[in-house]
N, C-alpha and C positions, 0 to 999 in steps of 0.2 A: 503493499498501498505506500502513495507515491505517501510527502511527507508533510504536503497543504493538503492534505483530505485524509477524512477517515472508512471505513467503512461503512454503509450505511448498518446501521439497525433501530431505526427511528419506531419504528412499526415492528420489533421485535415481543415486544409484554404486552402484554391487553392490559386497553382506556376501560376504561366507564363507559370515557363514551369520545364517538374519531370526531375530535370537528374539521371543518375545510378545509385543503392542502394550501400552506404557506408558503409562499419563495422566503421564508426570514434565516438569518441563523446557525439553526439548528441544520436546516434543507441544508446551504452554502457549505456549513464543513464538511457532509460528504458526496457532495452530488455529484461529482464524477463518475463513481459509484456506485451510485443508489442508478442514472441513465444511464448506463455502459451495460449496467445491469437490469437490464424493466426495457431500451426500447431495443429491437432487436435491427441491426445496418445502423447503428449508431454512426461510430466510424467514419464507416462509407458514404454515409451524408455530409455530414465533413468537413472531408476529404474531397471530395467531388464538390461540396462547394463553395473551394478558395478554385478547381481549375475554373470552374464555368466562370464565377468571377474576371480572372484575369480572362478571359478569354471575351465575356461585354463590357467587360472595362474601358470606356471611353476619357482618352489625356482630358486632365484636369477639372475632375468631374468631381463627384463623390458616392463614397459606398456604404451603407447605412445595413447598421446592423441590429437588428431589433425582435427584440427579447435573448439579449445577448448570455445576459443572463452569466457564465464564468467567461466568456469568450471564448470558445473553443471556433466557432466559426469568423469570430474577428484574426484572432491568428493569423486559421488555416487562406483567409483571406493577402493577410498582411505579409504574409511568408510566400503568393503564389507573385500577385500584383504583378506588373512593372512597367504602364502605365505610367508617361509622367507628368506628376502635375496632380494627382490621387493624394486623396485621404479618404480616415471610414471615421465614419460616428456608431461610436455601439453603445446603444438603449436600453438601461433596462428599472423599470420601478421600484428594483428590488436595494435596498442599501446598500447591504448588509452583502448581494452577489458580485456587487459591483466594487464593494471592500475587492475579492477577492480578483474576481478581474485586471486592477488596476497594477495588483503582485501580481498576476501573469502578464499583463502587457510587459512590463517592469523588468519581466528579465525574460525578455526576445530579444533578439539581437536585430531583427528587419527595421527598416527604416522608416518603412510606408508612417503617415502622421494617426496617429490616435486617440480620437476625443470623447469621451466617457462624461456620458450624460443623464441623471435619473429620471423620467420622466417618461410620463402614458403613453404609451404610440399612440394615443388617439387623437393628444391633443395638442402635437409634437408639426409643429413645420419644416418641412421637405422638399429641397431643391437640389438643382442642377447633379440631378442620381443617373446615375450611371446602369448601378446593379443596390436591388435592395432584399435582401433575406430574410427568412423569417420565419425563420423553424424556427416549427416546434412550439409558437406562439400566438397564431389567429384561434385554436383549439380550446382559447382559452379569453379570450373576445365574447362575449355575452352575443349572441346569432345574429339579430337586427341590425350590430350596429358593425357586420362583421362585412359586407358590400363598402358603405360610404367609404371605410374604414379600406378597402385596396384602391380603389374608385381616385381616395388623395394620393398613395400609390401611384397609382398607373401616371397623375392627373400633375408626380415632381420627377418622372421620371424622362431623361433625355432621346429623342426619336433611334430607338432598337436599342433603347438601355433594356437593362434584368429582373426582374424577378424571380427570387429561389424558393417556394414555400413547398413547407415541407410541416407533416402535420398524423395524428393520427388518425386512422380512418375509418368510416362505420361501411359496412355493406348494407345494401338492402332486400338479397335473400338474406331469412332470417335461419336458414340452413347455417348457410357462409357466411351469415355472423356469428352463431356459434362457434362449427369447427375451428377460427378465426381464432375465437376465440378460450379454446383449447387452446390450441400453439401455442399463443402465448403465455397461459396460464404456463404453459411447459418447460419454454422457454424462461421463463423466468424459477419454477425451479432448478431448471439444467444453472440456474447461475447463483444458484445458491438460497433466494426467498422458500422462507417457510408453509404454509398456508396460512397461518397467525397475518405478515402479512402484508399476503398479496393481499388478502381479507379486507384488514382495515388498514389493508390506501384505496384499499378502490373504492374504499364507505368514503373517504378522505376528501378522494377527486372528478366523483358521480356527481354533483354540483357545480364542483366548477372546473371540468376536462370538456368539454362537450365537441363528443368528434361527429364528420357529416366523408358522406360516400366522397371517396374520385370525381364520380358521374356532378359531385352537387357542385365539390373547386372546381371543377372546368366550364358548369354552366357562369358562377357566379365572377370567375376571373372572364369571363367572355363580357359577360354585365358590367364589367370595370371597364372594360376598353380594349383588353391586349387581343390582340390581332394570334397569336399563336399559342396554344397551350397543349406541352406537352410533358406528360407522365415520365420520367425518367426514371424513375425506381420503385420497386418495389419491397419490404421485406415481410411478409405476413401482415400485420395489421396498419402498417405504419409503411406512408411512400412519400415520394418529393414532383414537384413538376414546373418546369423552366416555367413562364410568362413574358413573353417579348413585348414589346409597342411598336 
């Protein structure tokens, strides 16, 4: 286990009442372990986000990492993007996550400038963007607010700009939904989570993380103005799309 984070045991003991999931200091301490053991394909999505950002970054533009958490995607972009005059703006609404993100950025040797903002992405003013990454963040935005947010992101992008959107997804077919949920549980058990941990975390997330189908995401991206929407990754019930302006 890395010295800067701990093993996730937040839900390892029974709780009399399981509250809603929060990205607080306790989660920040275990987040790298938590997300890698909970999200199949997470490392692939992060690494490819950096490669995609390098492909679509335009000179003298801004790259946004919305919902940056501890900065994994920010670092992936920072280490890949070579377009002249670019900068990264990494945004999260959790001070605890940003505190650790700041440490990770400081320890990185890449030279691309990074600005960290503690802000609500729904209230954030964006401009001159060639790449916007929203990895596993839109799923925490209330359903009615997702389209307005995506329209604002589309408006902030330069022509030819790219949005990378990664999400936990649901399935319209009930049998498929059950099958993929079961496989996801097996993935988490294989990574050492107990039935108690899985159950309690599911309860904590059920009113906070609201997944939608891949088709719903594709339709909404087109409604927001994106002309080309390509699903480029799926592992069990997690997927990522590339949307171009």
